[in-house]
N, C-alpha and C positions, 0 to 999 in steps of 0.2 A: 329125448330132444326137448320135450316140454320143460323138464327140470333145468336143463342147460340154459334155455331161454330165460327162465325165471331168474336163474343165477346172474345172467348178464344184466338183466333189468335191475336187480337188486344192487349189483355193483355200480351201475350208472347212477342209481338213486343215492348210493352212499357218497359218490363224488359230489353230489349237489347238496348234501346235508350241511356242509359248513355255511351255506348261504342263509338258510333260515335261522341257524344258530347264531350267525353273525348279526342278523337283524335283531334277534331277541337280546343278545348281549349288549349291542350298541344302545338299544332303547332303554335297557335297564341302567347302564352305566351313565349315559348322558342324561336320561330322565328329564326331557325338556318340559314336561308338564308338572314336575314335582310330585309324581304319583307314588314314589317309593321312599320319601324322606320322612315318613312318620307324621305327616301333616305339620311339620315344623314351620313351613312357610305360612300356612293358613293361620296357625296359632299366633305367629308374630304379627301378621296383619291385624288379627282380632284384638291383640293387646293394644296396638296403637289406636285403633278405632275406639276402644273403650276409654282411652285417655283423651278422646276428642280431637285426634289428629287425622289429617289427610294422609294417604299412603300412596307411594309411587315406587316402582311400577306395580300395578295390580294385574298380574297375569297368572291365572289359575283356572282350570276347569272345575275346581272343587269349591265353588262358592258356598255350598251347603256346609262344608267343613268349617269355613270361616264363620258362618252364622252360628253354628253350634258353639264354637269357641268364644264368639262375641257374647252370646247370651249368658255364658258362664262367667265371662270376665267383667261384664258391665256391672257397675256398682248400683245402678238403678235403671228402671225402665224409662221409656219415653211416652209422652202423652199420646202420640200418634205412631202406630206401627203400620207400615205399608208392606203388602205382600204382592208379588207379581213376577212375571218373567222378565227377560231382557227388554221386552217392549216397554217396561215400566221403570227401567233402571235410571232414566234421566229425571224421574220425579224426585225433587229435593225438598228441603225444609221450607223453601219459600212458598210451596203449595199450601202450607198450613201455618201462616204467619202467627207469631206470638205463642206458638206451642212447640214444645220439644218434639223431635221427629227422628225416626229411623226407618230407612227403606231396606227391608229384608228380602230384596229380590234375589232370584236365582234363575240362571238360564234354563229355558224349556220348562218352567214351572207349570204344573197342572194342579188339579184339585187336591190330589194327595199331598202335594207340597204345601198347600195352604194349611191343611190340618197339621202336618208334621212341623212346619216352621213355627206356626202359632203355638204349638205345644212346647217347642224349645223355650220360648220366651215365657209362657205361662208357668211352666215347671220351675223356672228360675225366679218366679215372683215378679216378672216384668210384664204382666198383662197391661195393655194400654187403656186409655179412655176412648180412643177412636181407632178403629181398624179399617184401613183402606185396602180394598181388593182391586188390583189391576186385573180385570177379567178378560182373558183371551177367549175367543169363541170355541177353540178346540178343547177347552177343558171339559166340554160336554160330549166330546167325540170319543167313544170307546176305542176307536181305531187310530188314535193320534200317534201311536208308535213311540211315545216318550216314556222312558223308564228311569230317568235319572233320579226320580223321587225315591227310588229304592235305597239310595244312600242314607235316607232318613226313615227307613221302613219301621224301625222300632217306635219312633216318635209318632209316625202315622197311626200305628196300631194303638198306641196309648190314647191318642186323641179320639180315634174312632170309637174306642171302648167307652168314652165319656159321653158320647152322643146317644141320648135315649131313643130306643126303638129302631136302631139301624142295624141291619144284618150285614155280615161280611160280604165283600164284593166277589169273593171267590176267584173266578177266571180273570179278573182284572189284575191280580197279582202277577208280577213278572218274575221269572226265574233269575236270580242274581248269582251269576257264576264268578263274580269278582270283576266288576267293570274296570277297575284299575289294572288288573293283570291281563285283561283283554288287550290293553294298550301295548303290551310287549310285542304282540304280533301284528300291530297295526302298521300299514304302509304309510299312513299319514303321520304317525308318530315317528317313523323312521326318517321321513323327509325333514321333519322338524329337528330330529337329532343330527342329521347331516348338516343342516343349516347352522345349528348351534355349534357344531364342531368347526365349521369353516369360519364363522364369525367370532368364535371364542366365547359364545354365550353359554356354553356348557359349564364354564366357571361362573356359577350362579351369581347374578347381580343381586346384591343385597337390597332389600326394601329400605326406604327411608321415609321419615315424616316430612311433610312439606306444608307450607302455608298456601301454596298455589292450588287452585281448583282445576287447572288445565296444565298439560305438559306434553312433551313429545310422546311420552308413553301414557298408557291408561292410568288414571288416578281414581282410587277408591276414596271418596269423600267421607268425612267424619259422620255425615248424616246417612251413610249407607249407599247413597246414589253414586254413579260412576261417570267419569268423563272419558270419552273415547280418545284414542291417540290422535295427534294432529293429522295424520294421513286420512283418517275417517272424517274428522271434523271439517276438513277442507275439500271434501268431494264437491265437484261442480254439479249443477242441475242436470246436465246431460248424462253424467256418469250415474247419478242417482236414478234417473229415469230408466237407464239401461238395466240397472239392477232390479228395478220394479217390474219391468217387462219380463226379465229372466225368471223372477220368482213366480209371477202369475201364469207363465206359460209352461212351467214344469209340470209334469204329470207322473204321479199324483202331486198336487200342491202340498207343500210341507205341512204336516199336522192335520190335513183336511181329508185324507184318503178315506173313502167309504162313509163320509159324514152325511147321512140321509135323515137323521133325526136327533133331537136332544135325548141322549141316553136317559131313560127313566130313572135308573139307579143313581147315576151321577147327579142328575137334577135333584133327586130326593136327598142325596148326601149333601149337596151344596146348600140346600134350604135348611137342612138340619144343623149344619155348621153355623149358618147365619143366625138361626134362632138361638143356638147355644150361646154364641158370643153376646147377642143382645140380652139374653137372660142374665148375663153377668153385669148388666148395666153399662155395656160398652156400645157406643154408636158405631154403625157400619156405613161406609160409603163405597160406591162402585165407581171404578174408572174404566172406561172403554177406550183403549188406545186406538187412535185412528190409523188407517192405512194410507200409503201414498196414493194420490188421486188416480194415477194410471193403474196401479196394482189393484185398487179397490174396484175400479170399473171392469177390469178383466176378470178378476176373481169372482165377483158376484154374478157375472153372466155365465160362469162355467158350472158344470155339474158338481165339481168338488166344492165350490165356494158359495153356492146359493144359500147355505144355512147361516151365513153371517147375518143376514137380515132377520132370520127367525130367532137367532140367539139374542140379538139386540132387542127385538120385540118382547121376548120372554123376560129379559133382565129389567127392562123398563116397567113391565107390568108387575113384576115381583117388587121392585123398588116402590112402585105406586101403592101397592097393598101394604107394604111395611113402613111407608113414609121415609124412605132412604134417599139421600142425595145421590145424584148421578152426574159424573163429570165425563165429558167427551162423547165420542161416538165412533164406531168403526168407519162410518161414512165421513171422509174428510170435509165434505161440503158442509155438513152439519156443525163442524168445528171451525169453519172458515179457514181451513188449512190448504195451502198450495204446495207446489212441488218443492219450494225452498224450505219447507218445514220438516224435512225428513233426511235421515242419513242413508236410507235405502228404501226397500219396499214397505217395511212395516215397523221401523224404529223412529219415532218422532224425536226431534231435536230438543235439547234442554229448554230453550226459550219457548218452544211450542207447548210443552207441558205446562210451563208456568202460566202461559196465556190461557190455556184451557181451564186450569184450576181457579182462575179468577171469575169463571162463569159457571157455577153449579146449576143444575136443574133438578127437578124432581122426576120420579118415574112417570111415564106417560104411555 
């Protein structure tokens, strides 16, 4: 009886097998994120950037692959190299007038990304004169849940090995089972695949160079910064406030789960990296991207977000000891930022960043 039941269950399961296989095959053939095209899209973007051109549409989850190709394709480095997450992607060349500039941001960047991306440029002979760091508070949270840096794990380890007196982080290392191949079974990828099929977007829209800095689609600017699509740029204040509340009330708050202290190892690694860069004769500046006023108020009053104040206090004290310039503040009131200065809960507008960089301060 038992074996007969098992046989019937296996038979029913076999009938369902075409469904997951269909999802895998659809995601692979449509490939809405360009995960399986050998990084040709990212290389094409990088070549145009290296020629000093803006690129549209810029739609890829693999910004780190673009940065690797750009560092290799660029004929020369820039005086200012800026590192940070998507919270810093709106920082453009106008933040450092009269100096050549490139923003090497990557979504969900953390400390390991700083080391890896800096190494990409240093290894190609493109070390800057000024290194800007867009420092998000969660880079000091061991539990931030972000592992996208592992796309540049080799570069991270190279850079780590160059820092004197630093031991390996051990448990910090994330198992990399092939993030790209994990997308084959992703329901979110399948939804994008179906949308691409319906709209004909699976016939890959070629990128093109443009003189425009804004478009209906996302634009990757020649200085590395990015312009959001029109749909994001034209969000109203009420919609942005709704997104801010949604972000702050989520539990756990993104990147801040279990954040009860500045991780001692990550703090030591951060300081070792800053000291290394400065020892090369390179100036370092910190940028603290502000949060939307409503999001900040709700986040800092929560258990998950109370460390924002502690991180900023630490960074300003470190900058004070080292004589480094500090731009911005996680607290929007300190930057004179209102609700109209944001695209959502924690991404400042392009003009907001430009205004903030006009008023540097020293650590305090």
